[in-house]
BABATI-703340 format. One line per field, with one value per atom (N, C-alpha, C): atom name; residue in three letters; residue number from 1; x, y, z negated; chain. Coordinates in Angstrom, 3 decimals, always signed. Last residue first. Example, Ala and Ser with C-alpha at 12.3 -4.5 7.8 and 13.67 -1.06 7.14 Angstrom:
<recs>
kedren: c(N/CA/C/N/CA/C)
kollum: c(ser/ser/ser/ala/ala/ala)
voke: c(2/2/2/1/1/1)
u: c(+12.850/+13.670/+12.900/+13.190/+12.300/+13.200)
v: c(-2.250/-1.060/+0.030/-5.690/-4.500/-3.300)
w: c(-7.080/-7.140/-7.870/-7.800/-7.800/-7.800)
kolti: c(A/A/A/A/A/A)
</recs>
This chain:
<recs>
kedren: c(N/CA/C/N/CA/C/N/CA/C/N/CA/C/N/CA/C/N/CA/C/N/CA/C/N/CA/C/N/CA/C/N/CA/C/N/CA/C/N/CA/C/N/CA/C/N/CA/C/N/CA/C/N/CA/C/N/CA/C/N/CA/C/N/CA/C/N/CA/C/N/CA/C/N/CA/C/N/CA/C/N/CA/C/N/CA/C/N/CA/C/N/CA/C/N/CA/C/N/CA/C/N/CA/C/N/CA/C/N/CA/C/N/CA/C/N/CA/C/N/CA/C/N/CA/C/N/CA/C/N/CA/C/N/CA/C/N/CA/C/N/CA/C/N/CA/C/N/CA/C/N/CA/C/N/CA/C/N/CA/C/N/CA/C/N/CA/C/N/CA/C/N/CA/C/N/CA/C/N/CA/C/N/CA/C/N/CA/C/N/CA/C/N/CA/C/N/CA/C/N/CA/C/N/CA/C/N/CA/C/N/CA/C/N/CA/C/N/CA/C/N/CA/C/N/CA/C/N/CA/C/N/CA/C/N/CA/C/N/CA/C/N/CA/C/N/CA/C/N/CA/C/N/CA/C/N/CA/C/N/CA/C/N/CA/C/N/CA/C/N/CA/C/N/CA/C/N/CA/C/N/CA/C/N/CA/C/N/CA/C/N/CA/C/N/CA/C/N/CA/C/N/CA/C/N/CA/C/N/CA/C/N/CA/C/N/CA/C/N/CA/C/N/CA/C/N/CA/C/N/CA/C/N/CA/C/N/CA/C/N/CA/C/N/CA/C/N/CA/C/N/CA/C/N/CA/C/N/CA/C/N/CA/C/N/CA/C/N/CA/C/N/CA/C/N/CA/C/N/CA/C/N/CA/C/N/CA/C/N/CA/C/N/CA/C/N/CA/C/N/CA/C/N/CA/C/N/CA/C/N/CA/C/N/CA/C/N/CA/C/N/CA/C/N/CA/C/N/CA/C/N/CA/C/N/CA/C/N/CA/C/N/CA/C/N/CA/C/N/CA/C/N/CA/C/N/CA/C/N/CA/C/N/CA/C/N/CA/C/N/CA/C/N/CA/C/N/CA/C/N/CA/C/N/CA/C/N/CA/C/N/CA/C/N/CA/C/N/CA/C/N/CA/C/N/CA/C/N/CA/C/N/CA/C/N/CA/C/N/CA/C/N/CA/C/N/CA/C/N/CA/C/N/CA/C/N/CA/C/N/CA/C/N/CA/C/N/CA/C/N/CA/C/N/CA/C/N/CA/C/N/CA/C/N/CA/C/N/CA/C/N/CA/C/N/CA/C/N/CA/C/N/CA/C/N/CA/C/N/CA/C/N/CA/C/N/CA/C/N/CA/C/N/CA/C/N/CA/C/N/CA/C/N/CA/C/N/CA/C/N/CA/C/N/CA/C/N/CA/C)
kollum: c(glu/glu/glu/leu/leu/leu/asn/asn/asn/val/val/val/leu/leu/leu/val/val/val/asn/asn/asn/cys/cys/cys/ala/ala/ala/thr/thr/thr/asn/asn/asn/leu/leu/leu/thr/thr/thr/gly/gly/gly/ile/ile/ile/ser/ser/ser/lys/lys/lys/ala/ala/ala/glu/glu/glu/his/his/his/lys/lys/lys/leu/leu/leu/phe/phe/phe/asp/asp/asp/cys/cys/cys/leu/leu/leu/asn/asn/asn/ser/ser/ser/gln/gln/gln/asp/asp/asp/phe/phe/phe/asn/asn/asn/asn/asn/asn/leu/leu/leu/asn/asn/asn/ile/ile/ile/lys/lys/lys/gly/gly/gly/tyr/tyr/tyr/thr/thr/thr/val/val/val/lys/lys/lys/asn/asn/asn/ile/ile/ile/ser/ser/ser/tyr/tyr/tyr/thr/thr/thr/leu/leu/leu/ile/ile/ile/val/val/val/asp/asp/asp/asp/asp/asp/lys/lys/lys/lys/lys/lys/asn/asn/asn/gly/gly/gly/tyr/tyr/tyr/lys/lys/lys/asp/asp/asp/thr/thr/thr/thr/thr/thr/glu/glu/glu/gly/gly/gly/arg/arg/arg/tyr/tyr/tyr/trp/trp/trp/val/val/val/phe/phe/phe/val/val/val/asp/asp/asp/tyr/tyr/tyr/ala/ala/ala/lys/lys/lys/leu/leu/leu/ser/ser/ser/ser/ser/ser/ala/ala/ala/asp/asp/asp/tyr/tyr/tyr/val/val/val/ala/ala/ala/lys/lys/lys/phe/phe/phe/leu/leu/leu/ser/ser/ser/ser/ser/ser/ser/ser/ser/leu/leu/leu/glu/glu/glu/gly/gly/gly/thr/thr/thr/asn/asn/asn/arg/arg/arg/leu/leu/leu/leu/leu/leu/ser/ser/ser/asn/asn/asn/lys/lys/lys/asn/asn/asn/trp/trp/trp/phe/phe/phe/ser/ser/ser/lys/lys/lys/val/val/val/asn/asn/asn/val/val/val/ser/ser/ser/val/val/val/thr/thr/thr/ile/ile/ile/met/met/met/lys/lys/lys/thr/thr/thr/asp/asp/asp/gln/gln/gln/pro/pro/pro/arg/arg/arg/asp/asp/asp/pro/pro/pro/asp/asp/asp/ser/ser/ser/lys/lys/lys/glu/glu/glu/ile/ile/ile/gln/gln/gln/leu/leu/leu/ser/ser/ser/arg/arg/arg/tyr/tyr/tyr/asn/asn/asn/met/met/met/asp/asp/asp/gly/gly/gly/asp/asp/asp/val/val/val/ser/ser/ser/ser/ser/ser/val/val/val/val/val/val/lys/lys/lys/ser/ser/ser/leu/leu/leu/asn/asn/asn/glu/glu/glu/glu/glu/glu/leu/leu/leu/ile/ile/ile/gln/gln/gln/gln/gln/gln/asp/asp/asp/thr/thr/thr/lys/lys/lys/lys/lys/lys/val/val/val/ala/ala/ala/pro/pro/pro/ser/ser/ser/ala/ala/ala/ser/ser/ser/lys/lys/lys/glu/glu/glu/ala/ala/ala/glu/glu/glu/ile/ile/ile/asn/asn/asn/gln/gln/gln/ser/ser/ser/gln/gln/gln/lys/lys/lys/thr/thr/thr/ile/ile/ile/ala/ala/ala/met/met/met/ala/ala/ala/tyr/tyr/tyr/met/met/met/his/his/his/gly/gly/gly/phe/phe/phe/val/val/val)
voke: c(180/180/180/179/179/179/178/178/178/177/177/177/176/176/176/175/175/175/174/174/174/173/173/173/172/172/172/171/171/171/170/170/170/169/169/169/168/168/168/167/167/167/166/166/166/165/165/165/164/164/164/163/163/163/162/162/162/161/161/161/160/160/160/159/159/159/158/158/158/157/157/157/156/156/156/155/155/155/154/154/154/153/153/153/152/152/152/151/151/151/150/150/150/149/149/149/148/148/148/147/147/147/146/146/146/145/145/145/144/144/144/143/143/143/142/142/142/141/141/141/140/140/140/139/139/139/138/138/138/137/137/137/136/136/136/135/135/135/134/134/134/133/133/133/132/132/132/131/131/131/130/130/130/129/129/129/128/128/128/127/127/127/126/126/126/125/125/125/124/124/124/123/123/123/122/122/122/121/121/121/120/120/120/119/119/119/118/118/118/117/117/117/116/116/116/115/115/115/114/114/114/113/113/113/112/112/112/111/111/111/110/110/110/109/109/109/108/108/108/107/107/107/106/106/106/105/105/105/104/104/104/103/103/103/102/102/102/101/101/101/100/100/100/99/99/99/98/98/98/97/97/97/96/96/96/95/95/95/94/94/94/93/93/93/92/92/92/91/91/91/90/90/90/89/89/89/88/88/88/87/87/87/86/86/86/85/85/85/84/84/84/83/83/83/82/82/82/81/81/81/80/80/80/79/79/79/78/78/78/77/77/77/76/76/76/75/75/75/74/74/74/73/73/73/72/72/72/71/71/71/70/70/70/69/69/69/68/68/68/67/67/67/66/66/66/65/65/65/64/64/64/63/63/63/62/62/62/61/61/61/60/60/60/59/59/59/58/58/58/57/57/57/56/56/56/55/55/55/54/54/54/53/53/53/52/52/52/51/51/51/50/50/50/49/49/49/48/48/48/47/47/47/46/46/46/45/45/45/44/44/44/43/43/43/42/42/42/41/41/41/40/40/40/39/39/39/38/38/38/37/37/37/36/36/36/35/35/35/34/34/34/33/33/33/32/32/32/31/31/31/30/30/30/29/29/29/28/28/28/27/27/27/26/26/26/25/25/25/24/24/24/23/23/23/22/22/22/21/21/21/20/20/20/19/19/19/18/18/18/17/17/17/16/16/16/15/15/15/14/14/14/13/13/13/12/12/12/11/11/11/10/10/10/9/9/9/8/8/8/7/7/7/6/6/6/5/5/5/4/4/4/3/3/3/2/2/2/1/1/1)
u: c(+14.816/+14.216/+12.916/+17.116/+15.802/+15.168/+19.988/+19.232/+18.160/+19.802/+20.357/+19.443/+18.375/+19.869/+20.475/+15.861/+16.224/+17.734/+14.550/+15.694/+15.863/+12.723/+12.456/+13.787/+12.436/+12.903/+12.630/+13.124/+11.964/+12.281/+15.717/+14.980/+13.628/+16.527/+17.021/+16.400/+14.482/+14.962/+15.385/+12.791/+14.315/+14.944/+10.063/+10.492/+11.961/+10.430/+9.473/+9.833/+12.015/+12.230/+11.540/+10.427/+11.907/+12.264/+8.023/+8.149/+9.458/+8.993/+8.431/+8.472/+9.652/+10.503/+10.107/+7.196/+8.353/+9.338/+5.533/+5.330/+6.555/+6.952/+7.014/+6.560/+6.531/+7.834/+7.962/+3.710/+4.305/+5.773/+1.751/+2.560/+3.343/+0.252/+1.092/+1.871/-1.344/-0.133/+0.704/-2.810/-2.403/-1.408/-4.893/-3.724/-3.223/-7.295/-7.360/-5.961/-6.126/-7.354/-7.644/-3.729/-3.622/-4.991/-3.068/-4.292/-4.257/-0.087/-0.763/-2.027/+1.076/+0.205/-0.576/+2.825/+1.641/+0.598/+4.979/+4.029/+2.558/+6.235/+5.398/+4.433/+7.023/+6.118/+5.511/+8.535/+7.284/+6.178/+10.060/+9.930/+8.717/+10.798/+9.770/+10.106/+12.054/+12.257/+11.216/+13.025/+11.936/+12.462/+15.355/+15.042/+13.670/+16.610/+15.407/+15.152/+18.539/+18.166/+17.168/+21.226/+20.011/+19.824/+22.363/+22.520/+21.042/+24.398/+23.149/+23.440/+25.780/+25.999/+24.640/+27.712/+26.472/+26.646/+29.595/+29.560/+28.264/+29.571/+29.046/+29.003/+30.750/+31.673/+30.968/+28.759/+29.181/+30.057/+26.861/+27.616/+28.108/+23.806/+24.865/+25.728/+22.019/+22.288/+23.550/+19.471/+20.660/+20.763/+17.994/+18.023/+19.283/+16.180/+17.313/+17.101/+14.812/+14.590/+15.822/+14.455/+15.410/+15.028/+12.966/+12.622/+13.670/+13.099/+13.603/+13.253/+11.985/+11.747/+12.220/+12.413/+12.684/+12.539/+11.292/+11.117/+11.464/+9.751/+10.217/+10.295/+9.256/+9.529/+10.407/+8.400/+9.794/+10.176/+5.926/+6.776/+8.232/+4.308/+4.809/+5.845/+3.811/+4.791/+5.056/+2.905/+1.863/+2.578/+5.197/+4.831/+3.632/+5.366/+6.412/+6.068/+3.023/+3.321/+4.223/+3.248/+2.201/+2.416/+5.601/+5.429/+4.534/+4.254/+5.443/+5.710/+2.389/+1.904/+3.171/+4.175/+3.126/+2.560/+5.615/+6.050/+5.133/+3.397/+4.098/+4.781/+3.153/+1.857/+2.504/+5.585/+4.674/+3.758/+6.120/+6.800/+6.220/+4.256/+4.033/+4.839/+5.095/+3.721/+3.672/+7.756/+7.687/+6.136/+7.243/+8.231/+7.937/+5.948/+5.089/+5.932/+7.943/+6.718/+5.881/+10.024/+10.247/+9.025/+8.418/+9.359/+9.365/+8.206/+7.951/+8.694/+10.769/+9.545/+9.350/+12.261/+12.024/+10.790/+12.909/+13.532/+13.304/+13.644/+12.967/+13.581/+13.655/+14.225/+13.230/+13.698/+12.710/+13.615/+14.204/+14.931/+13.901/+13.769/+13.033/+13.641/+14.973/+15.296/+14.583/+14.579/+14.341/+14.277/+15.757/+15.761/+15.473/+14.016/+14.851/+14.733/+14.392/+13.554/+14.530/+15.696/+15.094/+14.337/+14.770/+15.481/+14.852/+14.187/+13.698/+14.522/+17.240/+15.767/+15.533/+19.892/+19.093/+17.474/+21.540/+21.062/+20.131/+19.995/+21.021/+20.572/+18.563/+18.505/+19.625/+19.707/+19.399/+19.589/+18.067/+19.342/+18.831/+17.069/+16.836/+18.027/+16.382/+17.406/+16.788/+14.959/+14.525/+15.921/+14.825/+15.315/+14.917/+13.096/+14.534/+14.924/+10.248/+10.853/+12.280/+10.104/+10.006/+10.723/+8.521/+9.271/+9.178/+7.228/+8.002/+9.021/+3.865/+5.079/+5.968/+1.326/+1.594/+3.148/+1.350/+1.435/+1.844/+1.745/+0.504/+0.383/+4.477/+3.897/+2.593/+4.449/+5.226/+4.964/+2.891/+2.678/+3.231/+4.403/+3.097/+2.573/+6.673/+6.594/+5.434/+5.688/+6.334/+6.404/+4.762/+3.860/+4.446/+7.234/+6.064/+5.173/+8.484/+8.999/+8.084/+6.748/+6.913/+7.350/+7.554/+6.037/+6.043/+10.171/+9.534/+8.369/+9.820/+10.582/+10.269/+8.551/+7.645/+8.407/+8.973/+9.448/+8.544/+6.929/+7.545/+7.830/+7.381/+6.587/+7.455/+6.752/+7.893/+7.255/+4.065/+4.921/+5.907/+4.117/+3.715/+4.702/+3.223/+4.037/+3.757/+1.422/+1.007/+2.025/+2.976/+2.011/+1.438/+4.507/+5.020/+4.163/+2.361/+3.319/+3.938/+1.800/+0.757/+1.437/+4.287/+3.693/+2.688/+3.933/+5.250/+4.750/+1.864/+1.874/+2.898/+2.573/+1.518/+1.255/+4.533/+5.029/+3.773/+2.924/+3.966/+4.303/+1.464/+0.725/+1.786/+3.401/+2.588/+1.998/+4.217/+5.172/+4.273/+1.699/+2.336/+3.325/+1.632/+0.464/+1.044/+3.934/+3.651/+2.656/+2.966/+4.458/+4.185/+0.808/+0.552/+1.832/+2.216/+1.073/+1.035/+3.871/+4.545/+3.501/+2.014/+2.845/+3.402/+0.877/+0.040/+0.869)
v: c(+42.180/+41.986/+41.356/+44.564/+43.502/+43.417/+45.307/+45.212/+44.219/+46.582/+45.784/+45.854/+48.558/+48.403/+47.458/+50.859/+49.382/+49.295/+52.495/+52.389/+51.002/+54.913/+53.560/+53.461/+57.026/+56.708/+55.372/+59.209/+58.634/+58.351/+60.245/+59.117/+58.727/+62.229/+60.858/+59.857/+64.844/+64.054/+62.807/+66.751/+66.880/+65.997/+66.855/+67.216/+67.388/+65.521/+66.877/+67.547/+63.253/+64.438/+65.948/+61.837/+62.129/+63.353/+61.400/+62.140/+62.714/+59.984/+61.290/+62.183/+57.618/+58.229/+59.792/+56.955/+57.431/+57.969/+56.425/+57.463/+57.966/+54.334/+55.381/+56.627/+52.414/+52.653/+53.973/+52.106/+52.859/+53.213/+51.001/+52.031/+52.541/+49.442/+48.678/+49.675/+51.143/+50.480/+49.899/+53.859/+52.748/+52.045/+54.767/+54.817/+53.568/+54.694/+55.179/+55.346/+53.316/+52.888/+53.357/+54.927/+53.631/+52.920/+57.963/+57.348/+55.890/+59.515/+58.626/+58.047/+61.147/+61.888/+60.760/+59.536/+60.238/+60.842/+59.341/+58.016/+58.600/+61.509/+61.227/+60.169/+61.322/+62.580/+62.134/+59.168/+59.091/+60.204/+58.123/+58.770/+58.804/+55.114/+56.388/+56.822/+53.078/+53.814/+55.015/+50.340/+51.208/+51.830/+48.629/+49.143/+50.206/+45.736/+46.793/+47.299/+43.902/+44.226/+45.462/+42.952/+43.826/+44.373/+39.573/+40.971/+41.817/+36.718/+37.267/+38.637/+35.885/+36.281/+36.750/+34.356/+34.465/+35.084/+35.107/+34.862/+35.157/+35.698/+34.552/+34.234/+38.186/+37.100/+35.782/+39.986/+39.824/+38.490/+38.361/+39.469/+39.129/+37.699/+37.124/+38.342/+37.371/+38.012/+37.325/+36.801/+36.093/+36.751/+39.190/+37.940/+37.647/+41.183/+40.633/+39.483/+44.482/+42.996/+42.573/+46.129/+45.795/+44.328/+49.069/+47.686/+47.327/+51.221/+51.069/+49.486/+54.052/+52.766/+52.381/+56.589/+56.253/+54.581/+56.278/+57.530/+57.210/+54.329/+54.396/+55.792/+53.437/+54.782/+55.156/+51.388/+51.333/+52.601/+51.782/+51.809/+51.875/+51.507/+52.978/+52.885/+49.669/+49.441/+50.716/+51.053/+50.787/+50.111/+51.162/+52.423/+52.087/+48.494/+49.117/+50.292/+48.029/+47.108/+47.882/+49.926/+50.076/+49.279/+48.829/+50.268/+50.378/+46.409/+46.302/+47.785/+47.389/+46.698/+46.690/+48.653/+49.524/+48.786/+46.361/+47.520/+48.327/+44.889/+44.290/+45.343/+46.712/+46.363/+45.707/+46.721/+48.080/+47.664/+44.113/+44.749/+46.104/+43.737/+42.938/+43.699/+45.852/+45.846/+44.939/+44.791/+46.323/+46.342/+42.282/+42.437/+43.810/+43.076/+42.280/+42.360/+44.428/+45.073/+44.324/+42.449/+43.568/+44.231/+38.926/+40.041/+41.410/+37.111/+36.893/+37.758/+35.775/+36.876/+36.700/+34.476/+34.454/+35.401/+35.034/+33.811/+33.819/+37.507/+37.369/+35.925/+38.263/+37.342/+37.430/+41.200/+40.203/+39.497/+43.304/+42.580/+41.148/+46.561/+45.127/+44.393/+48.726/+47.980/+46.796/+51.735/+50.271/+49.847/+54.127/+53.845/+52.266/+55.855/+54.894/+54.953/+58.416/+57.893/+56.592/+60.163/+59.025/+57.994/+63.244/+62.490/+61.350/+63.489/+63.934/+62.863/+63.722/+63.198/+63.569/+64.594/+65.211/+65.004/+62.467/+63.710/+64.594/+59.269/+60.334/+61.638/+56.739/+57.756/+58.657/+53.478/+54.816/+55.702/+50.683/+51.539/+52.892/+47.314/+48.632/+49.711/+45.176/+45.676/+46.972/+41.885/+43.268/+43.914/+39.561/+40.051/+41.431/+38.027/+37.604/+38.006/+36.313/+37.356/+36.939/+35.762/+35.276/+36.387/+35.071/+35.812/+35.333/+34.782/+33.849/+34.548/+35.707/+35.969/+35.004/+37.449/+36.581/+36.695/+37.462/+37.974/+37.092/+36.291/+36.602/+37.051/+36.475/+35.062/+35.280/+39.070/+38.722/+37.518/+38.945/+39.961/+39.443/+37.306/+36.964/+37.766/+38.790/+37.273/+36.918/+40.822/+41.123/+39.771/+39.702/+40.320/+40.516/+38.886/+37.788/+38.350/+41.322/+40.441/+39.339/+42.578/+42.931/+42.165/+40.898/+40.751/+41.367/+41.520/+40.164/+39.922/+44.138/+43.720/+42.155/+43.976/+44.488/+44.201/+40.647/+42.033/+42.730/+38.540/+38.757/+40.307/+36.963/+37.865/+38.350/+33.341/+34.538/+35.658/+32.834/+32.554/+33.862/+32.028/+32.887/+32.732/+28.849/+29.929/+30.732/+26.697/+27.985/+29.182/+24.534/+25.034/+26.650/+24.443/+24.603/+25.266/+23.662/+24.880/+25.359/+21.213/+22.263/+23.654/+19.799/+19.986/+21.189/+19.917/+20.379/+20.816/+18.448/+19.785/+20.502/+15.919/+16.600/+17.980/+15.198/+15.491/+16.062/+14.886/+15.867/+16.255/+12.807/+14.025/+15.123/+10.768/+10.963/+12.445/+10.921/+10.817/+11.480/+9.872/+11.207/+11.548/+7.262/+8.218/+9.802/+6.126/+6.133/+7.358/+6.171/+6.730/+7.128/+4.379/+5.780/+6.559/+2.169/+2.645/+3.968/+1.617/+1.711/+2.283/+1.278/+2.378/+2.694/-1.089/+0.014/+1.276)
w: c(+68.881/+70.262/+70.020/+67.201/+67.193/+68.641/+66.354/+67.598/+67.525/+63.016/+63.982/+65.160/+61.463/+61.200/+62.340/+61.141/+61.853/+62.128/+58.697/+59.550/+59.955/+57.422/+57.954/+58.852/+54.498/+55.913/+56.190/+52.038/+52.626/+54.138/+51.469/+50.597/+50.814/+53.020/+53.411/+52.473/+54.445/+53.279/+53.842/+55.958/+55.816/+54.637/+56.432/+55.025/+55.006/+58.990/+59.019/+57.426/+59.058/+59.880/+59.305/+57.214/+56.830/+57.898/+58.640/+57.458/+57.013/+60.751/+60.882/+59.655/+59.376/+60.176/+60.544/+58.309/+57.281/+58.210/+60.608/+59.607/+58.648/+61.614/+62.307/+61.325/+59.431/+59.696/+60.698/+59.181/+58.251/+58.695/+60.827/+61.386/+60.430/+59.241/+60.208/+60.836/+57.521/+56.872/+58.143/+58.005/+58.948/+58.387/+55.322/+55.998/+56.716/+53.443/+54.984/+55.822/+51.383/+51.786/+53.237/+50.569/+51.307/+51.981/+50.888/+50.520/+51.228/+49.865/+50.745/+50.200/+48.124/+48.860/+49.801/+46.615/+45.866/+46.969/+48.362/+47.991/+47.425/+48.012/+49.190/+49.230/+45.258/+45.753/+46.931/+45.348/+44.473/+44.972/+48.431/+47.066/+46.565/+50.138/+49.810/+48.569/+52.779/+51.639/+51.556/+54.413/+54.253/+52.896/+56.719/+55.326/+55.465/+58.293/+58.278/+56.855/+57.790/+59.090/+59.257/+55.940/+55.880/+57.381/+56.432/+56.434/+56.372/+56.518/+56.015/+55.807/+59.812/+58.223/+57.904/+62.383/+61.395/+60.020/+65.203/+63.648/+63.142/+67.936/+67.536/+66.026/+68.376/+68.553/+68.203/+68.007/+69.261/+69.552/+65.097/+65.897/+67.320/+64.026/+64.702/+65.403/+60.787/+62.232/+62.787/+58.988/+59.597/+60.876/+56.872/+57.861/+58.220/+54.764/+54.855/+55.890/+54.013/+54.750/+55.300/+51.355/+52.219/+52.816/+50.173/+50.542/+51.492/+47.534/+48.763/+48.986/+45.837/+46.133/+47.566/+43.430/+44.691/+44.945/+40.844/+41.628/+42.900/+38.203/+39.578/+40.333/+35.622/+36.017/+37.372/+34.398/+35.003/+35.423/+33.811/+32.569/+33.102/+35.919/+35.502/+34.385/+38.373/+37.028/+36.327/+40.624/+39.630/+38.257/+42.122/+41.320/+40.435/+42.955/+41.965/+41.398/+44.088/+43.263/+42.203/+46.474/+45.270/+44.089/+47.779/+46.971/+45.854/+48.581/+47.729/+46.927/+50.299/+49.171/+48.163/+52.196/+51.611/+50.233/+53.283/+52.327/+51.614/+54.408/+53.338/+52.597/+56.705/+55.613/+54.463/+57.772/+57.325/+56.368/+58.224/+57.243/+56.959/+60.580/+59.299/+58.014/+62.319/+61.715/+60.521/+62.832/+62.185/+61.685/+63.776/+62.614/+61.804/+66.124/+65.140/+63.654/+67.495/+67.073/+66.182/+67.756/+67.030/+66.640/+67.609/+68.217/+67.171/+65.235/+66.966/+67.783/+63.350/+63.536/+65.093/+60.158/+61.785/+61.871/+57.565/+58.182/+59.553/+55.521/+56.746/+57.563/+52.060/+53.155/+54.354/+50.589/+51.138/+52.211/+47.503/+48.756/+49.125/+46.322/+46.491/+47.667/+44.293/+45.482/+45.445/+42.757/+42.596/+44.006/+40.544/+42.007/+41.894/+37.900/+38.479/+39.908/+35.516/+36.423/+37.038/+33.557/+33.149/+34.220/+35.226/+34.295/+33.786/+38.760/+37.488/+36.415/+40.577/+40.554/+39.069/+40.709/+41.376/+41.201/+39.426/+38.572/+39.394/+40.502/+40.455/+39.785/+38.379/+39.499/+39.321/+37.637/+37.049/+38.343/+39.251/+39.031/+38.314/+39.839/+39.119/+38.639/+41.999/+41.590/+40.955/+42.939/+42.444/+41.857/+45.672/+44.450/+44.103/+47.495/+47.357/+45.820/+48.795/+48.018/+47.562/+52.383/+50.883/+50.088/+55.514/+54.660/+53.104/+58.171/+57.702/+56.737/+58.094/+58.546/+57.783/+56.314/+57.399/+57.572/+52.483/+53.936/+55.002/+50.118/+50.646/+52.002/+49.316/+49.690/+50.311/+48.452/+49.651/+50.246/+46.125/+47.316/+48.551/+44.565/+45.020/+46.137/+44.075/+44.722/+45.387/+42.857/+44.005/+44.828/+40.402/+41.441/+42.542/+39.250/+39.639/+40.525/+38.984/+39.810/+40.362/+37.032/+38.308/+39.357/+34.903/+35.466/+36.965/+34.679/+34.770/+35.387/+33.812/+35.085/+35.601/+31.311/+32.514/+33.870/+30.151/+30.141/+31.304/+28.251/+29.380/+29.479/+25.130/+25.791/+27.188/+24.514/+24.537/+25.577/+22.387/+23.607/+23.756/+18.838/+19.952/+21.198/+17.503/+17.614/+18.888/+17.898/+17.481/+17.334/+18.453/+19.608/+18.984/+15.951/+17.290/+18.309/+14.162/+14.076/+15.332/+15.152/+15.222/+15.111/+14.737/+16.139/+16.227/+11.913/+12.617/+14.068/+11.437/+10.905/+11.694/+12.430/+13.085/+12.524/+10.561/+11.945/+12.842/+8.295/+8.374/+9.743/+9.031/+8.744/+8.859/+9.070/+10.331/+10.272/+6.587/+7.494/+8.769/+5.282/+4.851/+6.039/+6.466/+6.638/+6.264/+5.445/+6.775/+7.225/+2.679/+3.061/+4.413/+2.710/+2.265/+2.862/+3.519/+4.303/+3.958/+1.308/+2.473/+3.519/-0.795/-0.765/+0.497/+0.026/+0.080/-0.006)
kolti: c(A/A/A/A/A/A/A/A/A/A/A/A/A/A/A/A/A/A/A/A/A/A/A/A/A/A/A/A/A/A/A/A/A/A/A/A/A/A/A/A/A/A/A/A/A/A/A/A/A/A/A/A/A/A/A/A/A/A/A/A/A/A/A/A/A/A/A/A/A/A/A/A/A/A/A/A/A/A/A/A/A/A/A/A/A/A/A/A/A/A/A/A/A/A/A/A/A/A/A/A/A/A/A/A/A/A/A/A/A/A/A/A/A/A/A/A/A/A/A/A/A/A/A/A/A/A/A/A/A/A/A/A/A/A/A/A/A/A/A/A/A/A/A/A/A/A/A/A/A/A/A/A/A/A/A/A/A/A/A/A/A/A/A/A/A/A/A/A/A/A/A/A/A/A/A/A/A/A/A/A/A/A/A/A/A/A/A/A/A/A/A/A/A/A/A/A/A/A/A/A/A/A/A/A/A/A/A/A/A/A/A/A/A/A/A/A/A/A/A/A/A/A/A/A/A/A/A/A/A/A/A/A/A/A/A/A/A/A/A/A/A/A/A/A/A/A/A/A/A/A/A/A/A/A/A/A/A/A/A/A/A/A/A/A/A/A/A/A/A/A/A/A/A/A/A/A/A/A/A/A/A/A/A/A/A/A/A/A/A/A/A/A/A/A/A/A/A/A/A/A/A/A/A/A/A/A/A/A/A/A/A/A/A/A/A/A/A/A/A/A/A/A/A/A/A/A/A/A/A/A/A/A/A/A/A/A/A/A/A/A/A/A/A/A/A/A/A/A/A/A/A/A/A/A/A/A/A/A/A/A/A/A/A/A/A/A/A/A/A/A/A/A/A/A/A/A/A/A/A/A/A/A/A/A/A/A/A/A/A/A/A/A/A/A/A/A/A/A/A/A/A/A/A/A/A/A/A/A/A/A/A/A/A/A/A/A/A/A/A/A/A/A/A/A/A/A/A/A/A/A/A/A/A/A/A/A/A/A/A/A/A/A/A/A/A/A/A/A/A/A/A/A/A/A/A/A/A/A/A/A/A/A/A/A/A/A/A/A/A/A/A/A/A/A/A/A/A/A/A/A/A/A/A/A/A/A/A/A/A/A/A/A/A/A/A/A/A/A/A/A/A/A/A/A/A/A/A/A/A/A/A/A/A/A/A/A/A/A/A/A/A/A/A/A/A/A/A/A/A/A/A/A/A/A/A/A/A/A/A/A)
</recs>
């Protein structure tokens, strides 16, 4: 009888330990981790052969409002139909990525960059992973856009025109390789 009671006590003790483990609070995710999960979901939801790569957060330069950040989102482009379809798809995707970053207000983004990376081949036949296309927008310009009425598929042309009209380098779209 004593052995049976001892076994029951040990069983009860191990059940209490398991209950304490499951009752312990889950590790709270940082705002950056939550943003990265959101960015990954946004990228995976669009048409095209792309996937989320990384997020980089840096302190803004002294010309920007104090304590703001420059945030760079990198996306891998595995393949695309042609230049026009790539610009259309990345315009729509970049609009969603800009929204996700600026919606994460605790990160205090001022300038947001989206880098599309892909495999390139130089004239000698050497292949490398390279940035092929960049989108960038500052908080002021982003704040003027009504995404509900904005043609997101033409974002690259809009950013190029906006950069010329306001004379800024932090709002732009640049195709860095010869896309066909």
